[in-house]
C-alpha positions as a Markdown table, in Angstrom:
| # | Residue | x | y | z |
|---|---|---|---|---|
| 1 | Unk | 0.0 | 0.0 | 0.0 |
| 2 | Unk | 1.6 | 3.2 | -1.1 |
| 3 | Unk | 1.8 | 6.3 | 1.0 |
| 4 | Unk | -0.2 | 8.5 | -1.4 |
| 5 | Unk | -3.5 | 10.3 | -0.9 |
| 6 | Unk | -6.2 | 8.9 | -3.3 |
| 7 | Unk | -7.8 | 12.3 | -3.8 |
| 8 | Unk | -5.0 | 14.9 | -3.9 |
| 9 | Unk | -2.0 | 12.7 | -4.8 |
| 10 | Unk | 0.0 | 13.9 | -1.9 |
| 11 | Unk | 2.9 | 11.6 | -1.4 |
| 12 | Unk | 6.1 | 11.3 | 0.7 |
| 13 | Unk | 8.8 | 13.9 | 0.5 |
| 14 | Unk | 12.5 | 13.6 | 1.2 |
| 15 | Unk | 14.5 | 15.9 | 3.4 |
| 16 | Unk | 17.1 | 16.0 | 6.1 |
| 17 | Unk | 17.1 | 15.5 | 9.8 |
| 18 | Unk | 19.5 | 18.1 | 11.2 |
| 19 | Unk | 21.2 | 17.4 | 14.5 |
| 20 | Unk | 22.4 | 20.0 | 17.0 |
| 21 | Unk | 25.9 | 19.7 | 15.5 |
| 22 | Unk | 24.4 | 20.3 | 12.0 |
| 23 | Unk | 24.9 | 16.7 | 10.8 |
| 24 | Unk | 22.3 | 16.0 | 8.0 |
| 25 | Unk | 20.8 | 12.6 | 7.6 |
| 26 | Unk | 18.2 | 11.6 | 5.1 |
| 27 | Unk | 14.6 | 11.2 | 6.2 |
| 28 | Unk | 11.1 | 11.0 | 4.8 |
| 29 | Unk | 8.2 | 13.3 | 5.5 |
| 30 | Unk | 5.1 | 11.1 | 5.2 |
| 31 | Unk | 1.6 | 12.6 | 4.6 |
| 32 | Unk | -1.0 | 12.3 | 7.3 |
| 33 | Unk | -3.2 | 9.5 | 5.7 |
| 34 | Unk | -6.4 | 8.3 | 7.3 |
| 35 | Unk | -8.9 | 5.7 | 6.2 |
| 36 | Unk | -12.2 | 7.5 | 5.7 |
| 37 | Unk | -15.7 | 6.4 | 4.7 |
| 38 | Unk | -17.4 | 9.1 | 2.5 |
| 39 | Unk | -21.1 | 9.0 | 1.7 |
| 40 | Unk | -21.9 | 9.8 | -2.0 |
| 41 | Unk | -25.2 | 11.6 | -2.4 |
| 42 | Unk | -25.5 | 10.8 | -6.1 |
| 43 | Unk | -24.6 | 7.1 | -5.8 |
| 44 | Unk | -26.5 | 6.6 | -2.5 |
| 45 | Unk | -23.8 | 4.5 | -0.9 |
| 46 | Unk | -20.6 | 4.9 | 1.1 |
| 47 | Unk | -17.1 | 4.8 | -0.3 |
| 48 | Unk | -14.0 | 4.0 | 1.6 |
| 49 | Unk | -10.8 | 5.9 | 0.6 |
| 50 | Unk | -7.3 | 6.5 | 2.1 |
| 51 | Unk | -6.9 | 10.3 | 2.1 |
| 52 | Unk | -4.8 | 12.9 | 3.7 |
| 53 | Unk | -6.2 | 15.1 | 6.5 |
| 54 | Unk | -5.7 | 18.1 | 4.1 |
| 55 | Unk | -8.0 | 16.3 | 1.6 |
| 56 | Unk | -10.7 | 15.9 | 4.2 |
| 57 | Unk | -10.8 | 19.7 | 4.6 |
| 58 | Unk | -11.0 | 20.1 | 0.9 |
| 59 | Unk | -13.8 | 17.6 | 0.5 |
| 60 | Unk | -15.8 | 19.5 | 3.2 |
| 61 | Unk | -15.1 | 22.8 | 1.5 |
| 62 | Unk | -16.3 | 21.7 | -1.9 |
| 63 | Unk | -19.5 | 20.3 | -0.6 |
| 64 | Unk | -18.9 | 16.6 | -0.1 |
| 65 | Unk | -17.3 | 13.8 | -2.1 |
| 66 | Unk | -19.5 | 14.3 | -5.2 |
| 67 | Unk | -18.6 | 18.0 | -5.5 |
| 68 | Unk | -14.9 | 17.3 | -4.9 |
| 69 | Unk | -14.6 | 14.6 | -7.5 |
| 70 | Unk | -16.5 | 16.5 | -10.1 |
| 71 | Unk | -14.1 | 19.4 | -9.8 |
| 72 | Unk | -10.9 | 17.3 | -9.5 |
| 73 | Unk | -8.5 | 16.5 | -12.3 |
| 74 | Unk | -8.2 | 12.9 | -13.3 |
| 75 | Unk | -4.4 | 13.2 | -13.2 |
| 76 | Unk | -4.3 | 13.5 | -9.5 |
| 77 | Unk | -6.9 | 11.0 | -8.6 |
| 78 | Unk | -6.3 | 7.3 | -7.9 |
| 79 | Unk | -7.8 | 4.7 | -10.3 |
| 80 | Unk | -10.4 | 3.9 | -7.6 |
| 81 | Unk | -11.4 | 7.5 | -7.3 |
| 82 | Unk | -11.6 | 8.0 | -11.1 |
| 83 | Unk | -14.0 | 5.1 | -11.3 |
| 84 | Unk | -16.2 | 6.6 | -8.6 |
| 85 | Unk | -16.1 | 9.9 | -10.4 |
| 86 | Unk | -17.2 | 8.3 | -13.6 |
| 87 | Unk | -20.1 | 6.6 | -11.8 |
| 88 | Unk | -21.2 | 9.9 | -10.3 |
| 89 | Unk | -21.0 | 11.7 | -13.7 |
| 90 | Unk | -23.1 | 8.9 | -15.2 |
| 91 | Unk | -25.7 | 9.0 | -12.5 |
| 92 | Unk | -25.9 | 12.9 | -12.7 |
| 93 | Unk | -26.3 | 12.6 | -16.5 |
| 94 | Unk | -29.1 | 10.1 | -16.3 |
| 95 | Unk | -30.9 | 12.1 | -13.6 |
| 96 | Unk | -30.7 | 15.2 | -15.8 |
| 97 | Unk | -32.1 | 13.3 | -18.8 |
| 98 | Unk | -35.0 | 12.1 | -16.7 |
| 99 | Unk | -35.7 | 15.6 | -15.4 |
| 100 | Unk | -35.9 | 17.0 | -19.0 |
| 101 | Unk | -38.3 | 14.3 | -20.2 |
């Protein structure tokens, strides 16, 4: 399981630990990842994703999982998130077609 957020593509960064005597040793800065269950309004079901704490704030700001995924670029989403996005777009399209008829 990679250390990468499924919604924002945040990953590990590399830097130095610097001692008091200014000796630098390599270290990794890992993202704050949590397993979260989101509820999709369009799909009517829950979706479990591994996201960063920063992404949680972004999802709330954009109005839930559906709003976040519809505005997100496919390049930064995981394959699982892209599939959920396609399902949401398909569901929205069918509901709009039914509303026009």
